C-alpha positions as CSV (number, residue, x, y, z in Angstrom):
1,X,13.6,-15.4,-16.5
2,X,14.1,-14.7,-13.2
3,X,11.6,-13.3,-10.8
4,X,11.8,-10.8,-8.0
5,X,12.3,-12.4,-4.6
6,X,9.7,-12.1,-1.9
7,X,10.4,-9.8,0.5
8,X,11.3,-10.9,3.8
9,X,7.7,-10.2,5.5
10,X,7.5,-12.7,8.1
11,X,10.7,-11.4,9.7
12,X,8.5,-8.3,10.2
13,X,5.6,-10.6,12.0
14,X,8.8,-12.3,14.3
15,X,9.7,-9.1,15.6
16,X,6.2,-7.7,16.6
17,X,5.4,-10.5,18.5
18,X,8.5,-10.3,20.4
19,X,7.5,-6.8,21.3
20,X,3.8,-8.2,22.7
21,X,6.6,-10.1,24.6
22,X,8.5,-7.2,25.8
23,X,5.1,-5.1,26.2
24,X,3.8,-8.0,29.1
25,X,6.9,-8.3,29.9
26,X,7.4,-4.9,30.8
27,X,3.2,-4.6,32.3
28,X,4.3,-7.4,34.8
29,X,6.5,-5.3,36.3
30,X,3.3,-3.2,37.4
31,X,1.3,-6.5,38.1
32,X,-0.4,-9.3,36.2
33,X,-3.3,-6.9,35.3
34,X,-1.0,-4.7,33.4
35,X,1.1,-7.5,31.9
36,X,-2.5,-9.1,30.5
37,X,-3.4,-5.9,29.7
38,X,-0.2,-4.9,27.2
39,X,-0.6,-8.8,25.9
40,X,-3.6,-8.0,24.7
41,X,-3.1,-4.3,23.6
42,X,-0.1,-6.3,21.9
43,X,-2.3,-9.1,20.4
44,X,-4.8,-7.1,19.0
45,X,-2.3,-5.1,16.9
46,X,0.7,-8.1,15.6
47,X,-2.8,-10.2,14.9
48,X,-4.3,-8.0,12.1
49,X,-0.7,-7.3,10.9
50,X,0.2,-11.1,10.5
51,X,-2.9,-11.8,8.5
52,X,-2.1,-8.6,6.1
53,X,1.3,-9.6,5.9
54,X,-0.3,-13.1,4.7
55,X,-2.8,-11.7,2.7
56,X,-0.4,-8.9,1.1
57,X,2.4,-11.0,0.0
58,X,-0.1,-14.1,-1.1
59,X,1.2,-13.1,-5.3
60,X,4.6,-12.3,-6.6
61,X,5.6,-11.7,-10.2
62,X,4.4,-9.0,-12.8
63,X,1.7,-11.4,-14.2
64,X,-0.1,-11.4,-10.5
65,X,-0.2,-7.1,-10.6
66,X,-3.8,-7.7,-10.3
67,X,-4.1,-9.8,-7.6
68,X,-1.3,-8.2,-5.9
69,X,-3.1,-4.7,-5.3
70,X,-6.5,-6.4,-4.6
71,X,-5.0,-8.9,-2.0
72,X,-3.3,-5.5,-0.2
73,X,-6.5,-3.5,-0.5
74,X,-8.4,-6.5,1.2
75,X,-5.6,-7.2,3.6
76,X,-5.9,-3.4,4.9
77,X,-10.0,-3.3,4.8
78,X,-10.1,-6.7,7.2
79,X,-6.6,-5.5,9.0
80,X,-8.9,-2.6,10.2
81,X,-12.2,-5.0,11.0
82,X,-10.1,-7.6,13.1
83,X,-8.4,-5.1,14.9
84,X,-11.3,-2.9,15.7
85,X,-13.1,-6.6,16.3
86,X,-10.5,-7.4,18.6
87,X,-10.5,-4.0,21.1
88,X,-14.5,-4.8,21.2
89,X,-14.5,-8.0,22.1
90,X,-10.9,-6.8,24.7
91,X,-13.3,-4.1,26.1
92,X,-16.7,-6.0,26.3
93,X,-15.2,-9.3,27.8
94,X,-11.8,-8.8,29.9
95,X,-13.1,-7.7,33.6
96,X,-10.2,-7.1,34.7
97,X,-8.2,-3.8,32.5
98,X,-5.7,-1.8,33.0
99,X,-6.6,0.5,29.8
100,X,-3.1,2.1,29.9
101,X,-1.2,-1.2,29.6
102,X,-3.8,-2.5,27.0
103,X,-3.0,0.6,24.2
104,X,0.4,1.1,25.9
105,X,0.9,-2.7,24.4
106,X,-1.3,-1.4,21.2
107,X,1.1,1.6,20.6
108,X,4.4,-0.1,20.7
109,X,3.8,-3.1,18.4
110,X,2.2,-0.3,16.5
111,X,5.6,1.8,16.6
112,X,7.4,-1.0,16.1
113,X,6.5,-1.2,12.2
114,X,9.1,1.3,11.5
115,X,11.7,-1.0,13.9
116,X,10.4,-3.8,12.5
117,X,11.2,-2.6,8.9
118,X,14.7,-1.5,9.4
119,X,15.4,-4.5,11.3
120,X,14.8,-6.7,8.7
121,X,15.8,-5.2,5.9
122,X,12.4,-4.7,4.2
């Protein structure tokens, strides 16, 4: 009896954290504030997504189907809550912030979902 192997979802996390560093590096061209803002924006996308991937792919096999579906729904809900909380904290607590770089970093990592899925054969 063979089981279906887990998808290489952890690779998506690595690609997204690479995109966070890339966005921060590009932001550094425009200054330290832009780099910090791009880093924070990228992390506001990558960290909740890493949690979702951990949560969604904890279970495997047909016997765990109900647990898998429940984990995906809970992971998605927590991903949304974590993203909103991170943005709220960033916007309230960080004084020196470049909004364009913040959202640019977030969008870069968010759009990287498609690229990371292709790069990781997911």
